[in-house]
DSSP file (Angstrom, degrees, kcal/mol; ACC not computed):
  #  RESIDUE AA STRUCTURE BP1 BP2  ACC     N-H-->O    O-->H-N    N-H-->O    O-->H-N    TCO  KAPPA ALPHA  PHI   PSI    X-CA   Y-CA   Z-CA
    1    1 A M              0   0    0      0, 0.0     2,-0.3     0, 0.0     0, 0.0   0.000 360.0 360.0 360.0 132.3  148.0   59.2   81.6
    2    2 A E        -     0   0    0      2,-0.0     2,-0.3     0, 0.0     0, 0.0  -0.704 360.0-170.2 -96.8 144.5  151.6   59.0   80.4
    3    3 A T        -     0   0    0     -2,-0.3     0, 0.0     1,-0.1     0, 0.0  -0.963  25.9-151.7-136.0 153.3  152.5   56.6   77.6
    4    4 A N  S    S+     0   0    0     -2,-0.3     2,-0.4     2,-0.1    -1,-0.1   0.419  74.4  83.6-102.1   0.8  155.7   55.4   76.1
    5    5 A I  S    S-     0   0    0      4,-0.0     2,-0.2     3,-0.0    -2,-0.1  -0.875  70.5-138.8-107.8 136.4  154.4   54.6   72.5
    6    6 A S    >>  -     0   0    0     -2,-0.4     4,-2.1     1,-0.1     3,-0.6  -0.501  23.0-113.7 -89.4 160.5  154.2   57.4   70.0
    7    7 A T  H 3> S+     0   0    0      1,-0.2     4,-2.7     2,-0.2    -1,-0.1   0.905 118.3  58.5 -56.2 -43.6  151.3   58.0   67.6
    8    8 A N  H 34 S+     0   0    0      1,-0.2    -1,-0.2     2,-0.2    -3,-0.0   0.764 109.9  43.0 -63.5 -24.0  153.7   57.2   64.7
    9    9 A Q  H <> S+     0   0    0     -3,-0.6     4,-0.7     2,-0.1    -1,-0.2   0.816 116.0  48.1 -84.2 -34.1  154.4   53.8   66.3
   10   10 A L  H  X S+     0   0    0     -4,-2.1     4,-2.3     1,-0.2     3,-0.3   0.872  99.5  64.6 -77.0 -38.2  150.8   53.0   67.1
   11   11 A L  H  X S+     0   0    0     -4,-2.7     4,-2.0     1,-0.2    -1,-0.2   0.892  99.3  50.7 -59.0 -45.8  149.1   53.9   63.8
   12   12 A P  H  > S+     0   0    0      0, 0.0     4,-0.9     0, 0.0    -1,-0.2   0.877 111.2  50.4 -62.7 -34.5  150.8   51.2   61.7
   13   13 A T  H >< S+     0   0    0     -4,-0.7     3,-0.7    -3,-0.3     4,-0.4   0.922 110.1  49.5 -66.2 -44.1  149.7   48.6   64.2
   14   14 A L  H >< S+     0   0    0     -4,-2.3     3,-1.0     1,-0.2    -1,-0.2   0.839 102.8  62.7 -62.8 -33.0  146.1   49.8   64.2
   15   15 A Q  H 3< S+     0   0    0     -4,-2.0    -1,-0.2     1,-0.2    -2,-0.2   0.797 102.5  48.8 -64.3 -30.0  146.1   49.7   60.4
   16   16 A V  T << S+     0   0    0     -4,-0.9    -1,-0.2    -3,-0.7    -2,-0.2   0.499  87.6 110.2 -91.6  -4.0  146.6   46.0   60.3
   17   17 A L  S <  S-     0   0    0     -3,-1.0    -3,-0.0    -4,-0.4     2,-0.0  -0.320  79.1 -97.0 -67.7 154.8  143.9   45.1   62.8
   18   18 A P     >  -     0   0    0      0, 0.0     4,-2.1     0, 0.0     3,-0.3  -0.337  37.5-108.2 -64.4 155.7  140.7   43.4   61.8
   19   19 A R  H  > S+     0   0    0      1,-0.2     4,-2.5     2,-0.2     5,-0.2   0.878 118.2  54.2 -53.9 -44.6  137.7   45.7   61.2
   20   20 A A  H  > S+     0   0    0      1,-0.2     4,-2.2     2,-0.2    -1,-0.2   0.897 109.0  48.5 -62.5 -40.4  135.9   44.5   64.4
   21   21 A D  H  > S+     0   0    0     -3,-0.3     4,-2.8     2,-0.2    -1,-0.2   0.916 109.8  52.3 -65.9 -41.6  138.9   45.4   66.5
   22   22 A K  H  X S+     0   0    0     -4,-2.1     4,-2.8     1,-0.2    -2,-0.2   0.923 110.9  47.4 -57.7 -45.3  139.2   48.8   64.8
   23   23 A L  H  X S+     0   0    0     -4,-2.5     4,-2.6     2,-0.2    -1,-0.2   0.895 110.5  51.6 -66.4 -39.0  135.6   49.5   65.6
   24   24 A R  H  X S+     0   0    0     -4,-2.2     4,-2.4     2,-0.2    -2,-0.2   0.919 112.5  46.5 -58.6 -45.5  136.1   48.3   69.2
   25   25 A I  H  X S+     0   0    0     -4,-2.8     4,-3.0     2,-0.2     5,-0.2   0.929 111.2  51.6 -65.6 -43.8  139.1   50.7   69.6
   26   26 A A  H  X S+     0   0    0     -4,-2.8     4,-2.7     1,-0.2    -2,-0.2   0.922 110.7  48.6 -59.9 -44.9  137.2   53.6   68.0
   27   27 A Q  H  X S+     0   0    0     -4,-2.6     4,-2.3     2,-0.2    -1,-0.2   0.918 111.3  50.3 -60.4 -43.8  134.3   53.0   70.4
   28   28 A F  H  X S+     0   0    0     -4,-2.4     4,-2.4     2,-0.2    -2,-0.2   0.944 112.4  46.7 -57.8 -50.3  136.7   52.9   73.4
   29   29 A L  H  X S+     0   0    0     -4,-3.0     4,-2.7     1,-0.2     5,-0.2   0.904 111.5  50.9 -61.3 -42.5  138.4   56.2   72.2
   30   30 A I  H  X S+     0   0    0     -4,-2.7     4,-2.7     1,-0.2    -1,-0.2   0.919 110.6  49.7 -60.6 -43.9  135.0   57.9   71.7
   31   31 A S  H  X S+     0   0    0     -4,-2.3     4,-2.5     1,-0.2    -1,-0.2   0.905 110.8  49.7 -63.3 -42.3  133.9   56.9   75.2
   32   32 A Q  H  X S+     0   0    0     -4,-2.4     4,-2.3     2,-0.2    -2,-0.2   0.912 112.5  46.9 -63.9 -43.9  137.2   58.2   76.7
   33   33 A V  H  X S+     0   0    0     -4,-2.7     4,-1.7     2,-0.2    -2,-0.2   0.925 111.9  50.6 -64.1 -43.8  136.9   61.5   74.9
   34   34 A A  H  <>S+     0   0    0     -4,-2.7     5,-3.1     1,-0.2     4,-0.3   0.918 110.8  49.3 -61.3 -41.9  133.2   61.8   75.9
   35   35 A Q  H ><5S+     0   0    0     -4,-2.5     3,-1.4     1,-0.2    -1,-0.2   0.923 109.9  50.5 -63.0 -43.0  134.2   61.1   79.5
   36   36 A E  H 3<5S+     0   0    0     -4,-2.3    -1,-0.2     1,-0.3    -2,-0.2   0.771 111.1  49.8 -65.3 -25.8  136.9   63.7   79.4
   37   37 A E  T 3<5S-     0   0    0     -4,-1.7    -1,-0.3    -5,-0.2    -2,-0.2   0.417 119.3-111.6 -92.3   1.6  134.4   66.3   78.0
   38   38 A G  T < 5 +     0   0    0     -3,-1.4     2,-0.4    -4,-0.3    -3,-0.2   0.703  68.2 145.8  77.9  18.7  131.9   65.4   80.8
   39   39 A I      < -     0   0    0     -5,-3.1     2,-0.4    -6,-0.2    -1,-0.3  -0.730  62.4-101.9 -91.2 139.3  129.5   63.8   78.4
   40   40 A D    >   -     0   0    0     -2,-0.4     3,-2.1     1,-0.2     4,-0.5  -0.427  29.7-148.3 -60.2 112.8  127.4   60.8   79.7
   41   41 A S  T >> S+     0   0    0     -2,-0.4     4,-1.5     1,-0.3     3,-1.0   0.741  92.2  67.8 -58.9 -24.1  129.3   58.0   78.1
   42   42 A S  H 3> S+     0   0    0      1,-0.2     4,-1.5     2,-0.2     6,-0.4   0.777  91.9  61.9 -65.4 -23.8  126.1   56.0   77.8
   43   43 A S  H <4 S+     0   0    0     -3,-2.1    -1,-0.2     1,-0.2    -2,-0.2   0.723 115.4  31.5 -77.1 -17.7  124.8   58.5   75.3
   44   44 A V  H <4 S+     0   0    0     -3,-1.0    -2,-0.2    -4,-0.5    -1,-0.2   0.529 126.8  39.0-112.6  -8.6  127.8   57.5   73.0
   45   45 A T  H  < S+     0   0    0     -4,-1.5    -3,-0.2   -15,-0.1    -2,-0.2   0.506 105.4  70.5-114.4  -9.7  128.3   53.9   73.9
   46   46 A G  S >< S-     0   0    0     -4,-1.5     3,-1.3    -5,-0.2    -3,-0.1   0.277 112.8 -49.9 -88.3-145.0  124.7   52.7   74.2
   47   47 A N  T 3  S+     0   0    0      1,-0.3    -4,-0.1    -5,-0.1    -5,-0.0   0.608 119.2  80.9 -69.7 -12.1  121.9   52.1   71.7
   48   48 A N  T 3  S+     0   0    0     -6,-0.4     2,-0.5     1,-0.1    -1,-0.3   0.773  93.9  49.3 -68.6 -23.6  122.5   55.6   70.2
   49   49 A L    <   -     0   0    0     -3,-1.3     2,-0.6    13,-0.1    -1,-0.1  -0.969  69.1-162.9-118.8 125.9  125.4   54.2   68.2
   50   50 A D        -     0   0    0     -2,-0.5     9,-0.3     5,-0.2     8,-0.1  -0.922   1.1-166.9-109.8 116.0  125.1   51.1   66.2
   51   51 A W        +     0   0    0     -2,-0.6     5,-0.1     8,-0.1    -1,-0.1   0.109  38.0 137.0 -93.0  23.2  128.5   49.8   65.3
   52   52 A K    >   -     0   0    0      3,-0.1     3,-1.6     1,-0.1     4,-0.3  -0.380  67.1-111.1 -64.8 150.9  127.3   47.3   62.6
   53   53 A R  G >  S+     0   0    0      1,-0.3     3,-1.0     2,-0.2     4,-0.2   0.875 115.8  46.8 -53.4 -44.5  129.5   47.3   59.5
   54   54 A D  G 3  S+     0   0    0      1,-0.2    -1,-0.3     2,-0.1     4,-0.2   0.572 114.5  48.4 -77.0  -5.4  126.9   48.8   57.2
   55   55 A E  G <> S+     0   0    0     -3,-1.6     4,-2.4     1,-0.1    -5,-0.2   0.193  72.8 107.9-120.1  14.0  126.1   51.6   59.7
   56   56 A T  H <> S+     0   0    0     -3,-1.0     4,-2.2    -4,-0.3     5,-0.1   0.891  82.9  48.2 -60.5 -42.7  129.5   52.9   60.7
   57   57 A S  H  > S+     0   0    0     -4,-0.2     4,-2.2     1,-0.2    -1,-0.2   0.898 111.9  50.4 -67.1 -40.0  129.1   56.1   58.8
   58   58 A S  H  > S+     0   0    0      1,-0.2     4,-2.2     2,-0.2    -2,-0.2   0.878 109.4  51.7 -62.7 -39.0  125.7   56.6   60.3
   59   59 A A  H  X S+     0   0    0     -4,-2.4     4,-2.6    -9,-0.3    -2,-0.2   0.912 108.2  51.2 -66.2 -41.7  127.1   55.9   63.8
   60   60 A A  H  X S+     0   0    0     -4,-2.2     4,-2.5     1,-0.2    -2,-0.2   0.921 111.2  48.1 -61.7 -43.9  129.9   58.6   63.2
   61   61 A N  H  X S+     0   0    0     -4,-2.2     4,-2.3     2,-0.2    -1,-0.2   0.892 110.5  51.8 -64.6 -39.3  127.2   61.1   62.2
   62   62 A T  H  X S+     0   0    0     -4,-2.2     4,-2.6     2,-0.2    -2,-0.2   0.915 109.8  49.6 -61.8 -44.9  125.2   60.2   65.2
   63   63 A L  H  X S+     0   0    0     -4,-2.6     4,-2.9     2,-0.2     5,-0.2   0.938 110.0  50.4 -59.8 -48.1  128.2   60.8   67.5
   64   64 A L  H  X S+     0   0    0     -4,-2.5     4,-2.3     1,-0.2    -2,-0.2   0.917 112.1  47.6 -58.0 -44.1  128.9   64.1   65.9
   65   65 A N  H  X S+     0   0    0     -4,-2.3     4,-2.5     2,-0.2    -1,-0.2   0.900 111.8  50.1 -65.8 -40.2  125.3   65.2   66.4
   66   66 A L  H  X S+     0   0    0     -4,-2.6     4,-2.4     2,-0.2    -2,-0.2   0.914 112.1  46.9 -63.1 -43.1  125.4   64.0   70.0
   67   67 A L  H  X S+     0   0    0     -4,-2.9     4,-2.4     2,-0.2    -2,-0.2   0.895 111.8  50.9 -67.3 -37.8  128.6   65.9   70.7
   68   68 A A  H  X S+     0   0    0     -4,-2.3     4,-2.5    -5,-0.2    -2,-0.2   0.916 111.4  48.4 -63.5 -43.4  127.2   69.0   69.0
   69   69 A E  H  X S+     0   0    0     -4,-2.5     4,-2.3     2,-0.2    -2,-0.2   0.919 111.7  49.5 -63.6 -42.7  124.0   68.9   71.1
   70   70 A E  H  X>S+     0   0    0     -4,-2.4     5,-1.5     2,-0.2     4,-1.0   0.915 111.7  48.6 -61.6 -43.6  126.0   68.4   74.3
   71   71 A K  H  <5S+     0   0    0     -4,-2.4     3,-0.4     1,-0.2    -2,-0.2   0.903 112.2  48.5 -63.6 -41.9  128.2   71.4   73.5
   72   72 A Q  H  <5S+     0   0    0     -4,-2.5    -1,-0.2     1,-0.2    -2,-0.2   0.887 109.6  52.0 -66.4 -38.0  125.3   73.6   72.7
   73   73 A S  H  <5S-     0   0    0     -4,-2.3    -1,-0.2    -5,-0.2    -2,-0.2   0.715 107.3-129.6 -70.9 -19.2  123.5   72.6   75.9
   74   74 A G  T  <5       0   0    0     -4,-1.0    -3,-0.2    -3,-0.4    -2,-0.1   0.728 360.0 360.0  77.6  20.7  126.6   73.5   77.8
   75   75 A T      <       0   0    0     -5,-1.5    -4,-0.2     0, 0.0    -5,-0.1   0.405 360.0 360.0-105.5 360.0  126.7   70.2   79.7
């Protein structure tokens, strides 16, 4: 997919978004990358990741673990 906006233009806009929107965008991007890598997107967008405020760090660690497991299994 081609885009006309650069990362340098996008980042300042993302920085001013409310926390909930940032998390929604992060979840979207993670889902997109998982799909591109051939990983079942339900494993990274379903109940395996909890995007509650207090658990964001835990969710990131869970994602990293899921991605590592998928990479090791070769799927």
